C-alpha positions as CSV (number, residue, x, y, z in Angstrom):
1,M,124.8,-3.7,50.6
2,Q,124.7,-6.9,48.7
3,S,123.3,-6.7,45.1
4,T,120.8,-9.1,43.7
5,T,120.4,-10.5,40.2
6,P,117.9,-8.5,38.2
7,V,114.6,-10.3,37.5
8,M,113.4,-7.8,34.9
9,S,115.3,-7.9,31.5
10,F,116.5,-4.6,30.1
11,D,114.1,-4.9,27.2
12,E,111.2,-5.2,29.6
13,Y,112.5,-2.3,31.6
14,A,113.1,0.0,28.6
15,R,109.5,-0.6,27.3
16,C,108.3,1.3,30.4
17,D,108.4,5.0,31.3
18,A,108.6,5.9,35.0
19,T,104.8,6.0,35.4
20,A,104.5,2.4,34.0
21,L,107.3,1.1,36.2
22,A,105.6,2.5,39.3
23,E,102.4,0.7,38.2
24,L,104.3,-2.6,38.0
25,V,105.5,-2.1,41.5
26,R,102.1,-1.2,42.8
27,N,100.7,-4.3,41.2
28,G,103.3,-6.5,42.8
29,E,104.9,-7.5,39.5
30,V,108.3,-6.3,40.5
31,S,109.9,-4.8,43.6
32,P,111.8,-1.5,44.0
33,A,115.0,-3.5,44.7
34,E,114.6,-5.6,41.5
35,L,114.0,-2.5,39.4
36,L,117.1,-0.9,40.9
37,E,119.3,-3.9,40.1
38,T,118.1,-3.7,36.5
39,A,119.0,0.0,36.3
40,I,122.4,-0.7,37.9
41,A,123.1,-3.5,35.5
42,R,122.2,-1.2,32.6
43,A,124.5,1.5,34.0
44,E,127.4,-1.0,34.4
45,A,126.9,-2.1,30.8
46,V,126.8,1.2,29.0
47,N,128.3,3.9,31.3
48,P,131.9,3.1,30.5
49,A,131.2,4.2,26.9
50,L,128.9,7.1,27.7
51,N,130.3,8.7,30.9
52,A,126.8,9.7,32.0
53,I,127.1,8.8,35.7
54,V,130.1,10.3,37.4
55,T,129.3,9.4,41.0
56,P,127.8,6.0,41.3
57,L,125.9,5.6,44.6
58,Y,124.6,2.1,44.2
59,D,124.6,1.1,47.9
60,K,122.8,4.3,48.9
61,G,120.2,3.5,46.3
62,R,119.9,0.0,47.6
63,Q,119.3,1.4,51.1
64,M,116.7,3.8,49.8
65,A,114.9,1.0,48.1
66,A,115.0,-1.1,51.3
67,D,113.8,1.9,53.4
68,L,110.7,2.6,51.3
69,P,107.4,2.1,53.1
70,Q,105.9,-1.4,52.7
71,A,103.3,0.0,50.3
72,P,103.0,3.2,48.2
73,D,100.5,5.9,49.2
74,S,98.8,8.4,47.1
75,G,101.7,10.8,47.5
76,S,104.2,8.4,46.0
77,P,103.4,8.4,42.2
78,F,106.9,7.0,41.4
79,Y,107.2,4.5,44.2
80,G,110.3,2.4,43.6
81,V,111.4,3.9,40.3
82,P,115.2,4.3,39.8
83,F,116.3,7.9,39.3
84,L,119.5,9.9,38.9
85,L,120.4,13.4,40.0
86,K,122.4,16.0,38.1
87,D,125.6,16.9,40.0
88,L,124.7,20.6,40.3
89,E,122.7,22.7,42.7
90,L,120.3,20.1,44.2
91,Q,121.8,18.8,47.5
92,W,121.4,15.2,48.7
93,A,122.6,15.0,52.2
94,G,125.6,12.8,52.7
95,T,126.6,12.7,49.1
96,P,129.2,14.7,47.0
97,T,128.1,17.7,45.0
98,K,131.2,18.5,42.9
99,S,129.5,20.8,40.3
100,G,132.0,19.6,37.7
101,C,134.7,21.5,39.5
102,V,138.1,20.3,40.9
103,G,137.8,22.8,43.8
104,Y,134.6,21.1,45.1
105,Q,136.0,17.5,44.9
106,Q,135.7,17.1,48.6
107,Y,132.4,18.8,49.1
108,V,129.6,16.7,50.7
109,A,126.1,18.0,51.2
110,T,124.9,18.3,54.7
111,E,121.1,18.7,54.0
112,D,118.6,17.8,51.3
113,S,117.3,20.5,49.0
114,E,113.6,20.9,49.2
115,A,113.1,19.4,45.7
116,I,115.1,16.4,46.8
117,K,112.8,16.0,49.8
118,R,109.8,16.1,47.5
119,L,111.3,13.6,45.0
120,K,111.9,11.3,47.9
121,R,108.2,11.6,49.0
122,A,107.3,10.7,45.4
123,G,109.0,7.4,46.0
124,L,111.9,7.7,43.6
125,V,115.1,5.8,44.3
126,F,118.4,7.7,43.7
127,F,121.5,5.8,42.9
128,G,124.0,8.2,41.3
129,K,125.0,11.7,40.1
130,T,125.2,12.6,36.5
131,N,127.8,14.4,34.4
132,T,127.7,18.2,34.1
133,P,130.1,20.9,32.9
134,E,131.9,23.1,35.5
135,F,129.2,25.1,37.3
136,G,126.8,24.4,34.4
137,L,128.5,27.2,32.4
138,T,128.5,25.6,29.0
139,P,125.8,24.1,26.6
140,Y,128.0,21.0,26.2
141,T,129.2,18.6,28.8
142,E,133.0,18.3,28.7
143,S,134.5,19.3,32.1
144,K,138.1,18.7,32.9
145,L,137.1,16.9,36.1
146,Y,134.7,14.4,34.5
147,G,135.6,14.3,30.9
148,P,133.0,14.4,28.1
149,A,129.6,12.8,28.2
150,H,128.9,10.9,24.9
151,N,125.7,11.2,23.0
152,P,124.3,7.6,22.7
153,W,123.0,8.4,19.2
154,K,126.6,9.0,18.1
155,L,129.4,8.6,20.6
156,T,131.6,11.2,18.9
157,H,129.0,13.8,19.5
158,S,127.9,15.9,22.4
159,P,124.7,15.4,24.3
160,G,124.6,19.1,25.0
161,G,124.6,20.6,28.4
162,S,124.6,21.4,31.1
163,S,122.3,18.5,31.9
164,G,124.2,16.3,29.5
165,G,124.8,13.4,31.8
166,S,121.2,13.2,32.8
167,A,120.0,13.2,29.2
168,V,122.5,10.5,28.2
169,A,121.4,8.3,31.1
170,V,117.7,8.6,30.1
171,A,118.3,8.2,26.3
172,A,120.5,5.1,26.9
173,G,117.8,3.5,29.1
174,I,119.6,3.6,32.4
175,V,116.6,5.5,34.0
176,P,113.3,6.8,32.5
177,A,113.9,10.2,33.9
178,A,116.6,12.3,35.7
179,T,116.9,15.7,37.2
180,A,118.0,18.6,35.1
181,S,118.3,22.4,35.5
182,D,118.1,25.2,33.0
183,G,119.8,28.6,33.1
184,G,120.2,29.2,29.4
185,G,118.7,26.0,27.9
186,S,120.3,23.3,30.0
187,I,117.2,21.1,30.1
188,R,116.0,21.7,26.5
189,I,119.4,21.6,24.8
190,P,120.3,18.0,26.0
191,A,116.7,16.9,25.4
192,S,117.0,18.1,21.8
193,C,120.4,16.5,21.3
194,C,119.3,13.1,22.9
195,G,115.8,12.7,21.5
196,L,114.0,13.4,24.8
197,F,111.2,15.6,26.1
198,G,112.5,18.5,28.2
199,L,110.3,21.2,29.8
200,K,111.8,24.2,31.6
201,P,109.1,25.3,34.1
202,S,108.1,28.9,34.7
203,R,110.2,31.0,37.0
204,A,109.2,30.2,40.7
205,R,107.3,27.0,39.7
206,V,110.0,24.8,41.5
207,T,111.8,26.2,44.5
208,L,115.6,26.2,44.4
209,G,115.7,26.2,48.3
210,T,116.9,25.9,50.8
211,R,120.4,26.7,49.7
212,F,119.4,29.0,46.9
213,G,116.8,31.7,46.3
214,E,117.4,32.7,42.8
215,V,120.3,31.6,40.5
216,W,121.6,33.6,37.6
217,G,119.3,36.5,38.3
218,G,116.2,34.3,38.1
219,A,117.2,32.6,34.9
220,V,117.6,29.1,36.4
221,A,114.7,26.7,36.7
222,S,114.9,23.1,37.9
223,H,113.0,20.1,36.6
224,A,113.9,16.9,34.6
225,V,114.5,15.2,31.3
226,T,112.1,12.4,30.4
227,R,111.1,10.0,27.7
228,T,107.4,10.8,28.0
229,V,105.3,13.9,28.4
230,R,103.2,12.3,31.2
231,D,106.4,11.6,33.3
232,S,107.5,15.2,33.0
233,A,104.0,16.4,34.0
234,A,103.8,14.1,37.0
235,L,107.3,14.9,38.2
236,L,106.5,18.6,38.0
237,D,103.4,18.0,40.1
238,A,105.6,16.2,42.7
239,V,108.2,19.0,43.1
240,A,106.2,22.2,42.2
241,G,105.3,24.7,44.9
242,P,107.0,27.5,46.9
243,L,109.1,27.5,50.0
244,P,109.0,30.3,52.5
245,G,111.6,32.9,51.6
246,D,111.5,32.3,47.9
247,P,112.2,35.5,46.0
248,Y,109.4,35.0,43.4
249,G,105.9,33.8,43.4
250,I,103.6,32.3,40.8
251,S,99.9,31.2,40.8
252,A,99.2,27.6,41.4
253,P,98.0,25.6,38.4
254,E,94.2,25.1,37.9
255,R,94.7,21.4,38.1
256,P,97.6,18.9,38.4
257,F,99.8,19.0,35.3
258,A,99.4,15.2,34.9
259,Q,95.7,15.9,34.2
260,E,96.6,18.2,31.3
261,V,98.3,15.5,29.3
262,G,95.7,14.0,27.1
263,R,93.3,17.0,27.3
264,E,92.5,18.7,24.0
265,P,94.6,21.9,23.7
266,G,92.0,23.6,21.6
267,R,92.7,25.6,18.4
268,L,96.0,27.3,19.3
269,R,97.4,30.4,17.7
270,V,101.0,29.5,16.9
271,A,103.8,31.9,15.9
272,F,107.0,30.5,14.5
273,S,110.4,31.8,13.4
274,T,113.6,30.3,12.1
275,Q,115.4,33.6,11.8
276,T,119.1,33.6,12.6
277,L,120.1,35.7,15.6
278,I,123.9,35.3,15.7
279,E,125.4,35.7,12.2
280,S,128.3,33.5,12.9
281,Q,126.0,30.6,13.6
282,P,123.2,30.6,11.0
283,V,120.3,28.2,11.5
284,H,121.1,24.9,9.9
285,P,118.8,23.8,7.1
286,E,117.8,20.6,8.9
287,C,116.8,22.7,12.0
288,V,114.8,25.0,9.7
289,N,113.1,22.0,8.1
290,A,112.3,20.6,11.6
291,V,110.4,23.7,12.5
292,Q,108.6,23.9,9.1
293,E,107.6,20.3,9.3
294,T,106.3,20.9,12.8
295,A,104.3,24.0,11.5
296,R,102.7,21.8,8.9
297,L,101.9,19.1,11.5
298,L,100.3,21.8,13.7
299,E,98.1,22.9,10.9
300,R,97.0,19.4,10.2
301,L,96.0,19.2,13.9
302,G,93.8,22.2,13.5
303,H,96.0,25.0,14.9
304,T,96.5,28.4,13.3
305,V,100.2,28.9,12.4
306,E,101.9,32.1,11.2
307,E,105.6,32.9,10.6
308,V,106.9,36.0,12.4
309,P,110.3,37.7,12.8
310,L,112.2,37.1,16.1
311,P,110.8,39.6,18.7
312,Y,114.3,40.3,20.0
313,E,117.8,41.2,18.8
314,K,121.4,40.0,19.2
315,T,122.5,42.2,22.0
316,I,119.9,40.7,24.3
317,L,122.3,37.7,24.4
318,T,125.7,39.2,23.7
319,Q,125.3,42.0,26.2
320,A,122.3,41.6,28.6
321,F,122.6,37.8,29.1
322,F,126.4,37.5,28.9
323,T,127.0,40.3,31.4
324,M,124.9,38.3,33.9
325,V,126.8,35.1,33.3
326,L,130.1,36.8,33.8
327,G,129.0,38.4,37.1
328,E,127.5,35.1,38.3
329,T,130.7,33.3,37.5
330,G,132.6,35.8,39.6
331,A,130.1,35.2,42.4
332,V,130.5,31.4,42.2
333,L,134.2,31.7,42.5
334,R,133.8,33.9,45.6
335,E,131.6,31.2,47.1
336,L,134.2,28.6,46.2
337,S,136.8,30.7,48.0
338,E,134.7,30.8,51.1
339,Y,134.3,27.0,51.0
340,L,138.1,26.5,50.5
341,G,139.0,29.0,53.2
342,R,141.5,30.7,50.9
343,P,141.6,32.6,47.6
344,V,140.7,30.5,44.6
345,S,143.7,29.6,42.6
346,R,144.0,29.0,38.8
347,G,144.2,25.2,39.4
348,D,140.9,25.1,41.2
349,V,138.8,25.8,38.1
350,E,139.0,25.6,34.3
351,L,140.7,28.3,32.3
352,N,137.5,29.6,30.7
353,T,135.8,29.8,34.1
354,W,138.8,31.6,35.6
355,A,138.9,34.0,32.6
356,Q,135.1,34.7,32.9
357,A,135.5,35.6,36.6
358,R,138.5,37.8,35.8
359,L,136.7,39.4,32.9
360,A,133.7,40.2,35.2
361,A,136.0,42.4,37.2
362,G,136.2,44.7,34.1
363,F,132.5,45.4,34.4
364,S,131.1,47.8,36.9
365,A,128.0,47.4,39.2
366,T,126.4,49.9,36.9
367,D,127.1,47.8,33.8
368,F,125.6,44.8,35.5
369,A,122.5,46.6,36.7
370,Y,121.9,48.3,33.4
371,Q,122.1,45.1,31.4
372,K,119.8,43.3,33.9
373,R,117.2,46.1,33.3
374,R,117.3,45.3,29.6
375,W,115.8,41.9,30.4
376,N,112.5,43.9,30.8
377,V,112.7,44.9,27.2
378,L,112.7,41.2,26.2
379,S,109.9,40.3,28.6
380,R,107.7,43.1,27.3
381,S,108.4,42.0,23.6
382,M,107.5,38.4,24.4
383,G,104.5,39.5,26.4
384,Q,103.3,41.5,23.4
385,L,103.7,38.5,21.1
386,H,101.6,36.4,23.4
387,E,98.8,39.0,23.2
388,T,98.3,37.5,19.7
389,Y,99.7,34.0,19.9
390,D,99.3,31.2,22.5
391,V,102.7,29.6,21.8
392,F,105.9,30.5,20.0
393,L,107.7,27.8,18.0
394,T,111.4,28.0,17.1
395,P,114.3,25.5,16.7
396,T,115.6,24.4,20.1
397,L,119.1,24.8,18.7
398,P,120.4,26.5,15.5
399,R,122.2,23.3,14.4
400,P,122.2,19.5,15.0
401,P,124.3,18.2,17.9
402,I,127.9,19.2,17.7
403,A,130.9,16.9,17.8
404,I,132.7,16.6,21.1
405,G,135.4,19.3,21.2
406,D,133.8,21.6,18.6
407,F,133.4,24.4,21.1
408,Q,136.6,24.0,23.0
409,N,139.1,26.9,22.7
410,T,141.3,26.9,19.6
411,V,145.1,26.8,20.2
412,T,145.3,30.5,19.5
413,E,142.4,31.3,21.9
414,Q,143.9,29.1,24.6
415,R,147.4,30.8,24.2
416,M,145.9,34.3,24.3
417,L,143.9,33.6,27.5
418,K,146.9,32.1,29.3
419,L,149.1,35.0,28.2
420,A,146.6,37.6,29.4
421,D,146.2,35.7,32.7
422,S,150.0,35.6,33.2
423,V,150.2,39.4,33.1
424,G,147.0,40.0,35.0
425,A,145.2,41.4,32.0
426,L,142.2,39.2,31.7
427,K,139.8,41.9,33.1
428,Y,141.0,44.2,30.4
429,L,139.9,41.9,27.6
430,K,136.3,43.3,27.7
431,G,135.2,43.8,24.1
432,S,138.2,42.1,22.6
433,K,137.9,39.8,19.6
434,V,139.2,36.7,21.4
435,V,136.5,37.1,24.1
436,D,133.8,37.9,21.6
437,D,134.7,34.8,19.5
438,I,134.7,32.5,22.6
439,A,131.4,33.9,23.8
440,E,129.7,33.8,20.5
441,K,130.4,30.0,20.1
442,S,128.3,29.3,23.2
443,L,125.8,32.2,22.9
444,G,125.1,31.4,19.3
445,Y,124.2,27.8,20.3
446,I,121.8,29.0,22.9
447,S,120.3,31.9,20.9
448,F,116.8,30.4,21.0
449,T,116.8,28.8,24.5
450,A,118.2,31.6,26.7
451,T,115.5,34.1,25.9
452,T,112.8,32.3,28.0
453,N,115.3,32.0,30.9
454,M,115.4,35.8,30.9
455,T,111.6,36.2,30.7
456,G,110.9,33.3,33.0
457,Q,108.4,31.7,30.6
458,P,107.8,27.9,30.4
459,S,109.4,26.4,27.4
460,M,109.8,22.8,26.1
461,S,111.9,20.9,23.5
462,V,109.9,18.2,21.8
463,P,111.7,15.4,19.9
464,L,109.9,15.3,16.6
465,H,112.8,15.1,14.1
466,W,116.1,13.3,13.4
467,S,118.8,14.5,11.0
468,A,119.8,12.7,7.9
469,D,122.7,11.0,9.8
470,G,120.4,9.9,12.6
471,L,120.9,12.6,15.2
472,P,117.9,14.0,17.1
473,I,116.7,17.6,16.4
474,G,114.2,19.1,18.9
475,V,111.8,21.9,18.2
476,M,111.0,24.4,21.0
477,F,107.7,25.9,22.2
478,A,107.3,28.8,24.6
479,A,104.1,29.9,26.3
480,R,103.0,32.7,28.6
481,L,104.5,32.9,32.0
482,G,102.8,30.4,34.3
483,D,101.1,28.5,31.4
484,E,102.8,25.1,31.5
485,A,99.3,23.6,31.1
486,T,99.0,24.7,27.5
487,L,102.5,23.2,26.8
488,F,101.6,19.9,28.4
489,R,98.3,19.6,26.4
490,L,100.1,20.5,23.2
491,A,103.0,18.1,23.9
492,G,100.6,15.3,24.6
493,Q,98.9,15.9,21.3
494,L,102.2,15.9,19.4
495,E,103.3,12.8,21.2
496,Q,100.2,11.0,20.0
497,A,100.5,12.3,16.4
498,E,104.3,11.6,16.0
499,P,105.3,9.1,18.7
500,W,109.0,9.1,19.7
501,F,109.1,6.7,22.7
502,N,110.2,3.7,20.7
503,K,113.0,5.5,18.9
504,R,116.1,4.3,20.8
505,P,119.8,4.9,20.1
506,P,122.0,2.1,19.0
507,E,123.8,0.0,21.7
508,P,127.2,1.5,22.4
509,A,130.1,-0.6,21.3
510,K,131.6,-2.8,24.1
């Protein structure tokens, strides 16, 4: 379709969150088509430097905008607002879903996921897919297929992952919000790295249907990264709710989440910890300081704050969580084989993905089931903590955003994996130092975030701090299973006390 010249400047556009943009459309001050052209113009200006959008779908977006009803109804809170989709899990009929994988380069979705249907009903206008690592397996976004996404706060640094492209697009002002999913921190990690608000909903709050029931043993939750708390709450209202056949259930909220933002949270009992979990990745002093400063802010706001030890230990990640990830990687490659109609070859996926799937073959069904049962130990420990405390505060990440390439295999690691693969020995590397070292790089980075994926609790990263060299550092809160309401009330209070909306990254060099 033919593009039109934007009538809204980028500065005007960037001063609005999604809720405000929808209000402008409802008032007749701007049309959905005009908003979309502003978003596309911004994407064209900055995406070459950022690599946030990997599948531009501008004409489909223009058609979506043209096909919107003549006027928004009460079920379209984001009528006409430009929006981007993470290129993983959620299916948009007629568009590619490559999942960061060479093997899926030709895959085109044949139906909409339920969440996509609900986002369409909310009035959002999709116009592209965002960068993600292969199958969302890493907490950084540097796939071989797409190349790295660049953090707009510092282009040499990672935006995190796996929802890295979505976070970059929102932080850079291409869109006010974009979809994200979280199996070990993949909403909260890029939110922390890019100075955004990111909430992982409770297990079962947002259906993963129809293509999926549970993903990663119930660890994966789907939602968004946003610049404001109210956008996150209203988006969750738009997509929340079950679908027949979902494997889990959860009680409906007392009221819409959008109504929680701005409500007084009351005097909360807050536990916090900055304790290191993985010795090889101690918590960075700036991340410790971010939590301590937040604890003092909470006290000034009237909450009761107390430091506690971490209620879990290292093997919850290095054994219980890692075993699940290996098994799920093997399952993903089996699905890829079914799609391709042949066995997956080494060239279809990245070396580490291939190695993880082969390594999974060294574990038995008993190993997998036993480690999955250990998730209950973590859930009971967190449940006991929440008998005393309303929320649990930790760093989102144990260190500020990493430089691009920091977590890539070393030359020695790469050589050893290739050698082991060449002689069919990858599955025998279980417990080897090379596997432990590669695993601990990623697992140490997600040592705080992954726990709530295992328990199913809601958890949010809030952008309250920036490092000495100008990189965002989020702090993370977890609440009881099903209690997103407390998190939204607290987040709204923090957003008022320490506003972050007007903190914007520098313009990328042309």
